[in-house]
C-alpha positions in Angstrom: 22.8 -4.6 49.8 22.1 -2.0 47.1 23.7 -3.9 44.3 21.9 -7.0 45.4 18.5 -5.2 45.5 19.2 -3.8 42.0 20.1 -7.3 40.7 16.9 -8.7 42.2 14.8 -5.9 40.6 16.5 -6.5 37.2 15.9 -10.2 37.5 12.2 -9.6 38.4 11.8 -7.2 35.5 13.3 -9.7 33.1 11.1 -12.5 34.5 8.0 -10.3 33.9 9.2 -9.5 30.4 9.8 -13.1 29.7 6.5 -14.1 31.0 4.7 -11.6 28.9 6.6 -12.5 25.8 5.7 -16.2 26.2 2.0 -15.5 25.7 2.3 -13.4 22.5 0.4 -14.9 19.6 0.9 -14.2 15.9 -2.6 -14.1 14.2 -2.6 -13.9 10.5 -6.3 -13.5 9.6 -9.0 -11.1 10.6 -10.8 -13.7 12.6 -7.6 -14.6 14.5 -6.9 -10.9 15.2 -10.4 -10.5 16.6 -9.8 -13.4 19.0 -6.4 -12.0 19.8 -7.9 -8.6 20.7 -10.4 -10.3 23.0 -7.8 -12.3 24.8 -5.5 -9.3 25.2 -8.4 -7.2 26.5 -9.1 -9.8 29.1 -5.5 -10.4 30.3 -3.5 -7.2 30.0 -3.5 -4.0 32.0 -4.1 -1.7 29.0 -0.8 -0.7 27.5 2.4 -1.8 29.2 5.0 0.6 30.4 7.4 -0.6 27.6 6.5 0.9 24.2 9.0 -1.3 22.5 7.3 -4.4 23.9 3.8 -3.2 22.8 5.2 -2.4 19.4 6.7 -5.9 19.0 3.3 -7.4 19.9 1.7 -5.3 17.1 4.4 -6.2 14.6 4.0 -9.9 15.5 0.3 -9.8 15.0 0.7 -8.0 11.6 3.7 -9.8 10.2 1.6 -11.1 7.3 -0.4 -8.7 5.1 -3.8 -10.4 5.0 -5.3 -7.7 2.8 -2.7 -7.9 0.1 -4.4 -7.5 -3.3 -4.8 -10.5 -5.7 -3.3 -8.3 -8.4 0.1 -8.5 -6.8 2.5 -11.0 -8.4 3.8 -13.8 -6.1 7.5 -13.1 -6.8 9.8 -10.8 -5.0 10.1 -8.4 -7.9 7.0 -6.4 -7.1 6.2 -2.9 -6.0 4.2 -4.3 -3.1 7.3 -4.9 -1.1 10.3 -2.7 0.0 13.4 -3.5 -2.1 16.9 -4.0 -0.9 20.2 -4.2 -2.8 19.8 -7.9 -3.5 16.4 -7.5 -5.2 17.8 -4.6 -7.3 20.7 -6.7 -8.5 18.4 -9.6 -9.4 16.1 -7.1 -11.2 18.9 -5.7 -13.3 20.5 -9.0 -14.4 20.4 -9.8 -18.1 18.9 -13.1 -17.1 15.6 -11.3 -16.4 14.4 -12.0 -19.9 14.6 -15.8 -19.4 13.0 -15.4 -15.9 10.2 -13.3 -17.2 9.4 -15.7 -20.0 9.6 -18.7 -17.6 7.2 -17.0 -15.2 4.8 -15.7 -17.9 2.0 -18.1 -16.9 2.1 -16.7 -13.4 1.6 -13.2 -14.6 -1.4 -11.6 -12.9 -1.9 -9.2 -15.8 -2.0 -12.1 -18.3 -4.5 -13.9 -16.2 -6.7 -10.9 -15.9 -6.8 -10.1 -19.7 -7.0 -13.7 -20.9 -10.8 -13.8 -21.3 -10.7 -10.6 -23.5 -7.9 -12.0 -25.6 -9.7 -15.3 -26.0 -12.9 -13.5 -27.2 -10.9 -11.5 -29.7 -9.2 -14.7 -31.0 -12.6 -16.4 -31.4 -13.9 -13.3 -33.3 -10.9 -13.5 -35.6 -11.7 -17.1 -36.4 -15.3 -16.2 -37.1 -14.4 -13.4 -39.4 -12.0 -15.5 -41.4 -14.5 -18.3 -41.7 -17.3 -16.0 -42.8 -15.2 -14.3 -45.4 -13.9 -17.7 -46.8 -17.4 -19.2 -47.1 -19.9 -16.3 -47.7 -17.9 -13.2 -48.7 -14.9 -14.2 -50.7 -14.8 -10.9 -52.5 -15.0 -8.7 -49.4 -12.1 -6.3 -49.0 -11.4 -3.6 -46.4 -8.7 -1.0 -46.6 -5.9 -1.2 -44.0 -5.3 2.5 -43.9 -8.1 3.4 -41.6 -6.9 0.9 -39.1 -3.4 2.4 -39.2 -4.8 5.9 -38.6 -7.0 4.8 -35.7 -4.1 2.8 -34.1 -2.4 6.1 -33.4 -5.4 7.5 -31.5 -5.7 4.2 -29.6 -2.0 4.4 -28.6 -2.5 8.0 -27.5 -5.4 7.1 -25.3 -3.6 4.2 -23.7 -0.5 6.4 -23.1 -2.6 9.1 -21.5 -4.4 6.6 -19.3 -1.3 4.8 -18.2 0.6 8.0 -17.5 -2.2 9.3 -15.3 -2.2 6.1 -13.3 1.5 6.1 -12.9 1.3 9.7 -11.6 -1.2 8.6 -9.0 1.0 5.7 -7.9 4.0 7.9 -7.6 2.1 10.5 -5.6 0.7 7.9 -3.2 4.2 6.4 -2.7 5.6 9.9 -2.1 2.9 10.6 0.4 3.7 7.5 2.4 7.4 8.2 2.3 6.7 11.7 3.7 4.3 10.1 6.2 7.1 7.9 7.6 9.6 10.8 7.6 7.5 13.3 9.4 6.4 10.7 12.0 10.0 10.0 12.8 10.9 13.7 12.9 7.9 14.5 15.2 8.8 11.7 17.6 12.4 12.8 17.7 11.5 16.4 18.4 9.0 15.5 21.2 11.5 13.2 22.9 14.2 15.9 22.6 12.3 18.8 24.1 9.3 17.4 26.1 9.1 15.4 29.3 9.7 11.7 29.0 6.2 10.7 30.1 4.5 13.0 27.6 7.0 12.0 24.9 6.2 8.3 25.5 2.4 9.0 25.1 3.1 11.1 22.0 5.1 8.3 20.4 2.4 5.8 21.2 0.0 7.9 19.2 2.4 8.6 16.3 3.6 5.0 15.9 0.0 3.9 15.2 -0.5 6.3 12.3 0.7 3.9 9.6 -1.5 1.0 10.7 -4.5 3.3 11.2 -4.1 4.9 7.7 -3.6 1.5 6.1 -6.7 0.2 7.8 -8.7 3.2 6.5 -7.5 2.8 2.9 -8.0 -1.0 2.8 -11.0 -1.2 5.1 -9.2 -3.2 7.8 -9.8 -3.4 11.5 -7.0 -1.7 13.5 -8.6 -2.2 16.9 -6.0 -4.7 18.0 -3.1 -2.3 17.4 -4.9 0.6 19.1 -5.8 -1.5 22.1 -2.3 -2.9 22.4 -0.4 0.4 22.3 -2.6 3.2 23.7 -3.9 3.5 27.3 -7.6 2.6 27.7 -9.0 6.1 27.7 -7.0 7.2 24.7 -7.8 4.0 22.9 -11.5 4.4 23.5 -11.3 8.0 22.2 -9.5 6.9 19.0 -11.8 4.0 18.3 -14.9 6.1 18.6 -13.6 8.6 16.1 -14.9 8.7 12.5 -11.3 9.1 11.1 -8.9 7.3 13.4 -5.7 8.6 11.8 -6.9 12.1 12.4 -8.0 11.2 15.9 -4.4 10.0 16.6 -3.1 13.3 15.4 -5.6 15.1 17.5 -4.4 13.2 20.5 -0.8 13.9 19.7 -1.6 17.6 19.3 -3.4 17.6 22.7 -0.2 16.2 24.3 1.9 18.9 22.7 -0.5 21.6 23.8 -0.5 20.4 27.4 3.3 20.4 27.5 3.4 24.0 26.1 0.8 25.2 28.6 2.8 23.7 31.4 5.9 25.6 30.3 7.9 22.4 29.7 8.2 22.9 25.9 10.3 25.5 24.1 8.4 27.9 21.9 10.4 27.0 18.8 10.1 23.3 19.5 6.3 23.8 20.0 6.0 25.4 16.5 8.2 22.7 14.9 6.0 20.0 16.4 2.8 21.7 15.2 4.3 22.0 11.8 5.2 18.3 11.7 1.7 17.3 12.8 0.3 19.6 10.1 2.5 17.9 7.5 1.3 14.5 8.7 -2.3 15.6 8.3 -1.5 16.8 4.8 -0.3 13.4 3.8 -3.5 11.8 5.1 -5.4 14.3 3.0 -3.4 13.3 -0.1 -4.3 9.7 0.5 -7.9 10.5 1.0 -8.0 12.5 -2.2 -6.4 9.7 -4.3 -8.8 7.2 -2.8 -11.9 9.2 -3.4 -11.1 10.7 -6.8 -10.1 8.4 -9.7 -9.0 9.2 -13.2 -12.1 10.6 -14.8 -14.2 7.5 -15.7 -15.1 9.1 -19.1 -11.5 8.5 -20.2 -11.6 4.8 -19.0 -14.9 4.2 -20.8 -13.9 5.9 -24.0 -10.6 4.1 -24.1 -12.3 0.7 -23.6 -14.8 1.3 -26.4 -12.3 2.6 -28.9 -9.9 -0.2 -28.1 -12.5 -3.0 -28.4 -13.8 -1.5 -31.7 -10.3 -1.3 -33.1 -9.5 -4.8 -32.0 -12.7 -6.1 -33.7 -11.6 -4.4 -36.9 -8.1 -5.8 -37.0 -9.2 -9.3 -38.3 -11.2 -7.5 -41.1 -8.0 -5.9 -42.3 -5.9 -9.1 -42.0 -8.3 -11.4 -43.9 -8.3 -9.0 -46.8 -4.6 -9.7 -47.2 -5.4 -13.3 -48.0 -3.7 -14.6 -44.9 -4.4 -18.0 -43.5 -6.6 -18.5 -40.4 -3.6 -19.4 -38.0 -1.8 -16.2 -39.0 -4.9 -14.0 -38.6 -5.7 -15.5 -35.2 -2.1 -15.3 -33.9 -1.7 -11.7 -35.1 -5.0 -10.6 -33.6 -4.3 -12.4 -30.3 -0.8 -10.9 -30.0 -2.2 -7.4 -30.8 -5.0 -7.8 -28.2 -2.6 -9.0 -25.6 -0.3 -6.0 -26.0 -3.0 -3.4 -26.2 -5.4 -4.8 -23.6 -2.5 -5.5 -21.3 -1.4 -1.8 -21.3 -5.0 -0.8 -20.6 -5.3 -3.3 -17.7 -2.0 -2.1 -16.2 -3.3 1.5 -16.2 -6.5 0.4 -14.5 -4.6 -1.6 -11.8 -2.2 1.3 -11.1 -5.1 3.8 -10.8 -5.9 2.5 -7.3 -2.4 2.6 -5.8 -3.2 1.6 -2.3 -3.9 -2.0 -3.3 -0.4 -2.3 -4.6 1.8 -0.2 -2.3 3.8 -2.0 0.5 1.8 -0.3 3.2 2.3 -3.2 5.7 6.1 -2.8 5.4 5.9 1.0 5.5 3.6 0.9 8.6 6.1 -1.5 10.3 9.0 0.8 9.4 7.2 3.8 10.7 6.5 2.1 14.0 10.1 0.9 14.4 11.5 4.4 13.6 9.2 6.0 16.2 10.2 3.4 18.8 13.9 4.1 18.1 13.3 7.8 18.6 11.5 7.0 21.8 14.4 5.1 23.3 17.5 6.4 21.5 16.6 10.0 20.7 18.7 12.8 22.1 17.4 14.5 25.3 17.9 18.3 25.1 15.8 19.2 28.2 15.7 16.8 31.2 
């Protein structure tokens, strides 16, 4: 009788799980997500007892990154996705030169700077025509252009290096964010009670989606409503900073476990340290978002660069070169220099380029793994 009852209970649980999975939708737009949240709020009993099922619903709803920047190239060789070994091999092949030339028209950077390059090319045509018709004896020394080119290159190098530093710092912050979330969930499941550990993991697994929503002005209500119990979800959604509110809720769970004597003192300190480190990475992202490279550098670089590009045709026409040569040389120079400046501007705001959707999904999966497969030191 006992095995038969156990078999019936397992079958009923599987039937309930199958029934719930059958109604899971996969919205890919903000409007669809809003409708999805409304339908879920009307049909579900807050969060289910199975965190893995709730996490799968969130991952299904956010499988497509709807806030991906238009600056991201459509190919797979982009910083806006997590690379695997196959992408690295393709990236390092010598055939990359042919592939890059073939996909040149699809380059987002080329599309962005095309208007500026076109204006510079038209200016070169005008300069050549004016000298040929009205100022045939006009001559300008090429030495000043050569001297100024060094300063322009220095400005562009400084600008691009600062932007690359910001991108690397943002990526490092997100990497640490995933690492400390996984470690905190593992510690909690190892030393705390299972019920408190489950609620703790529910708060922590939402950190990536909540921080991504803050940095890209998304709506994370669907994820919060699907994973957290109603009272905790309402508390987080009312907060001004939802990632910090999630950490606050996790810290409250740790404090309650310590007060009840169910948490070891060293484990308590380790968990507090992990939560502090998570809060630090949130602060790093907030700082990078709120404080750009000093705009004075950007403005000065733009002004010097445009003035120098406007002077390039003057130096070329005085060498008695034909119009096609002057135009092509000026166009190529503007493409290289303006392209470097544009890359620096794009990298300055790293959160529009980072694969935060993939990182948030990885964080959630890691925390769920710790929830169900982490070692239990205290039962």
